[in-house]
N, C-alpha and C positions, 0 to 999 in steps of 0.2 A: 610690915613696912611695903607703901603704898607703890606700886612701879615704876613710880618718876623717880623714887629715891634706891630701887634698886638701878636702871638703870645710870643713876649717877654714880652710885659705888661700883657701879664695872667697868663705867668708864676711866675713873680713877684708877683702880686698880690695872687698868691696860695700860694706861698713859704712865705710870708708875715702873710696870714692868716695864714698857718698852724705852724706859729713858726720857719720855718727851717732858713730860712734867719739870724734871729737872733740868730744862736745857730752857726755860723761857727769859733766864737773867744772865747776865754776865757772870754773877755771882756766884751762881749754882751748876755755870754748864763744867761740864768733863771733858777730858781727852777722848774723841771716839776715834778708834781704827778706822780707816780705809777698809770696807770689805774686799773680799777678794772676788773679785764679778769679772766674769766675760763681757767684752765689750757687748752692749746691747745691739739686735739687730736693726738694721735701717726699719725704721717705721714700725716698727715691734715694742709696744708700752712696755718697760721694765721694771720691776718694785724694786727702789732702793732697799737694802737689807740694812742701813743703818739710820737712817730716820723717815723711812715708809715709804716717801711718795715717786710718784711715778716718774720713769726720764726715758724721752725717748727720742731715739737718733734721726736728725731731720736731714742730713745728708749722707753722701755713699760714695765715698772717693774711691775715683779711678773705676767708676762701673758706670753703666750708660744710665741716663736720666728717664725715669718714667716717664711715658706721656709728650716728653719734648725732646727735638732731635738734639742730639750730643754728648758728651761726658763729663763726668764730674774730673775733676784735677786732683791731684793729690792731697792739697791744702782745699777744700770746701768747706767756708766758716762765714760767719757775721761778720761786721766788723771792727766793732770795739765798745766797750763800758758804755760810753758816755754819748755814742750815738744810736738814733734810736733804731733799734729792728722792725717792729710790728708797724704798721700805720695809724689811722687815728682810734677804727672802729676795731683793728686788731683782724681783719678779715685777711691782709697779706704779710707776710713777712720778707725781710728781704735778704738776702743771701749774695754778698757782692763778689765774694773771693770764691772760685774753684768752675767757672765754666769761658775760659780764655776771654778775659775783661769783661765780657757781659753780666748785667744784672740780672740773678735768678730770684723770680718771686713765689713764695710757697702760699699754698694755701694757708691765712692763718689758724686755723682749727685743726684740719685734717693733713697738714704740714705735706703734705704731695705737691710737685711743680705745679705751679701756674702757667705761668708764662716768661718769658727773659725779653730783655731789650738790653741797645744799646744808649749808652749815656752819652756819647758824643763828647768825649772828654770834660761834660761839666761835672763837678760838685755836688750832689743830691742829699739832702734829707728829707725825712718825711714832714708835712705838713700837721701840726697839732691838733688843727680842727678837723681839715678837710679830708676826709680820707683817703681818696683814691688818689691824691695829689703831693708832689714831692715839690720842694723849692729847690731851684739850680741855680749854679752859678756858674757863668761860664763867660770868657775875656771880658767886656764891659755891661754884661745884662742880667739880669737876675728872671729867669721866666717859673710861673708854677706846670710842672710837667704833669697832664693828667696820664698814671702809667696804664689803667684798664682800654683808654683810647688812644694813646699812644701820641695825643696832641701838647702845644704847650700855649702859654700865652705868657706875652712879655708886660712884665709889673714894673720893669726897670731899668733905663739904660744911662750910662753916663757919658759923655762928653770931655770929663778931667782925667778918668781914673780907667785902668784896663787890668788885664791878669788877675781878674775877681777867684777868690779864696774862701771857700763856705770854712772857717775855722784856721787853718786846713785841720780836719779829722778832727776837733773835738766842738767844733760848732754846732749852734743850735737855734732854732727861733725862742720869741718870749712864749711863754706859756702859751698865750691864745691866741699866736701867729700873726701879730702884730709887726713883729720889728725884728729885724735881724739885724747882725753885726757884719762887715763885710773886711776882708785883707784884700790889698790890695796895691797898684803902683802907677804914680805919677807921671807925666810925660817928660820931668829930668830922669825917671826910674829910682826915684825913693819908696822906699813901703810905708804906705799908711793905712789905718784903719777911720773906719766912719759907719754910723748906724743908718740905715735905711726903713723907713716906713712902708708896710707892705700894702696898707690899706691905699693909699694917693703917691704912691712911689718918688716919694720924696727923700732928699739925704740930708743928712745933719753935719754940720763942721767936720772935717777930718783933724784926726789926728797922728803928726809924726812921729811914724814908729821909728826912725832913726835917731830921734834927738831923744829914744829911752835909753838905759842901760843896756847895754849889751845883744842879742837877736830875738827876736819876735819868733815865737812856737806857733804861738793861733793866738785868736781873739774870739770874743762870744757876747751877747747879749744874756741879762742876766733873766730868769723866770720871769719877772715883773716887766723886763725892758725898761725900768729906770738906771742900770748901768752899763756900761762897756766893761768886760776885765777881758787884759793883755796878759801873758803868760810871758818871759823874758827867761832867754837864757843866756847867763852871764858865766863870767871863770870861777866867779865865787862859788854863784848858787844859783837856784832856778828861783825868779823872785814873779809875785803876782802884785799887778798894778788897778787900779779901780779908778774908772773916770764917768763921769757922766755922759748920756747920750749927746751931751751936745762939747763933748772933749774937755771938761775941767777934772781937775785930778782928785783924787776923795780919800785914795787911799795908796799907800808905796806899803808893800810885804816885801821888807827886805832879806829875811832868814830863808835859807834854803829848803825847798818844797814844805813851807808852812800854812796851809798843805801841797801835796801835788798828788796827780793822777788821780784826781776827783771828779764832781760834778757839783753844778750850781740848783738848789731847789729854794723853795721856801719855807720856812720854820713855823714853828707850832705859834711864834710870837707875829707870824706875817714879815717876815724879812728875809732878803737873799742873804744867800748863805753858799760858802762853797764849803761842802764836804771831801776829806781826802786824807791821806795820810802826811803826818808830818815826819820830817827827817831832821829836825832840829830839835834843842833843847827849849822849853822843858818837859817837851811833850814827843818825844823822836820815837819813832816807828807805835806812834798812837793813832787812832785814828781820830780826829778832828771835826769839827766846825767851825768857820770863822765868818764873820758877819760883814756884809760888804761896807757896810754903813760907815760903820768907825772902827771894823780888824776886830772888834772882841771875840777871843777865843775861848770855845768849849771842849773839854776833852770829853772823848765821848770814849774812850777804850784804853785800856793799859798796854802796857806793850807786845805784840803781835808780829805775825806774817802777812800783814793784810799787802796786797801790790795795787787793787785797784776798787774806787769805787761809782759805783752807779744809780743817780736820782734819775733813770729815765718809768721810771714809776708814776708818772704827773696827776695820775688821777688816783692815786692814794699816797698823798703826801702822808709827810712825817717819818718815811721810813727811808732808808738808803740800803743797797745791796752790795755787800762788800765781800769780793773776791779773794783769798786766802790762797797763798803762795805754802812755799817750805816743803820742809818734810816732818814726819813723825817727830824722825830724831831730833831736829830742829827743836820741838815744841818740850819733849822730854828730858832734853839738854838745858834747856832752860826756865826754872823754875817761877820766874817772874813771864811767861809769855803767856799771852790768852789761849788757851786750849784749839785753837784749830789749825789744820792745815790742809792746802787743796780742797778747801771748802768753799760755799755760796754759804752765806750768813746773811738775813734780812734784819735791819737795826734802825731803833727807833733811835731819831735825832734829839730829843730831847732832854737826854741824859740821864734817863733814869735806866738805861743797860739793857733794857727788855729788847728781845732776839728773836730769832726764828730761825732755825738750822734749818736749809734746802736740801743739802747734796754733797756728796764728793765728787771732788771733779777728775780724781784720778790722770792731772796731769804732771808733768812734770818739767824741770827746767832743761827744754829739748831746741829752744828759738824762740824770736817773737809769736809766731803764728802758735804754737802752741800754747800759748799762755790762754787762760780763760776769760778772761774779758767779761766776767758775768754781765749780762742786761737785762732788765725786766721789762714787761710789757707794759703799757701805758695804766692797767689797772692792778698791777701787780701779781695776775692770779700765777703769773707763769714767768718763766727765766730762761735765757738762752745762753751757752756756754761751749766755749772751745773746748775740744782736747785730743789728744793723740791717744789718750786710754793706756795703749801698752809702754809707753814714758821710754820709747826709742826714738833716735835722731831721724830714722828712716820710718816712723808709723806716720801713718797718711791722718790728716787732720779735718775731723768731722764736727760739728755743731751737734748741740744735743739741748731738748727743752724738758724742765722741769715745771709739775705742777703743782701748785699749791697752794691746799685747801685751807684759809687763812680761818 
């Protein structure tokens, strides 16, 4: 037997013994109990005993911040699953909770604190192409903020609207940074949404959100820039509405959360899709993708404990990162459930069921900030999640990063 064959057999034996080979599809995945691990020490890489990946704790709640003046607060974590944590070239990592309202930027590779800035109440998200730049909205303006130089360049100002919001909370620019969706108010106080072309600073026609059912939760532009997505809260359901950038309605998804807690991406066929958790029949508590152009639904998983979906891996399309909640008892007590709890799983969205199991989050149901909200880096090589680790209401909340050897 030649050396190549020997190495191949050794690799197959090693992955089989560790269970990795059996975990590459949903059909073959088995329940993995979260190992009894101590919380990783700050900036000390630790091997996850269940999946073999490296976990690093990148914030240090209630302790002094290395190299920067100040002390981490008890909650020191990234923003949300569908909000990009790393900048375009992954040289900086944003921690927006944990230092008395200031934004903390970590070195994107070593994770040591690099600088902190005041955001001046603006709502900011990373520019998807320009590495040191954030796109910020404040009052009636949109500007580009170079966080390294701490300089701002105005790209749009409105005389018709004010109280600009980026989402809020779930908004992102289009894939190449050409367009954003703005939520704002007009001079009569009506809530509106509209698209801004960032290249030339022009605004497209507004949508009167007060004429839609319920109350708006957020708006966002799709990755291609071809659609504006509005999420509405009504007494009966959380509904999704799809518009062209010029305000023409394309789709109304009246079912409750079908999907919700998700993110938009472009699938293998080049379609803008929303991937998230359904809370309606016939795919209740499954992960689905839904095409923005015509509303077609593809069921990607069976019933499970999924809580959030992120597609911030913009340079590794075709996958999303799923945060699972629940407990081991929840999974064992339901034979129909997918075998994941308190875990981050990468899922291919072509319907094949291909997965990569990333890490257990060691979270519990101790409040919103303790939710993991896993969010990957643009190239998909790492993912950040939050955890209290000890599953106690008083436990400090930190962010952790897992390296993913694709």
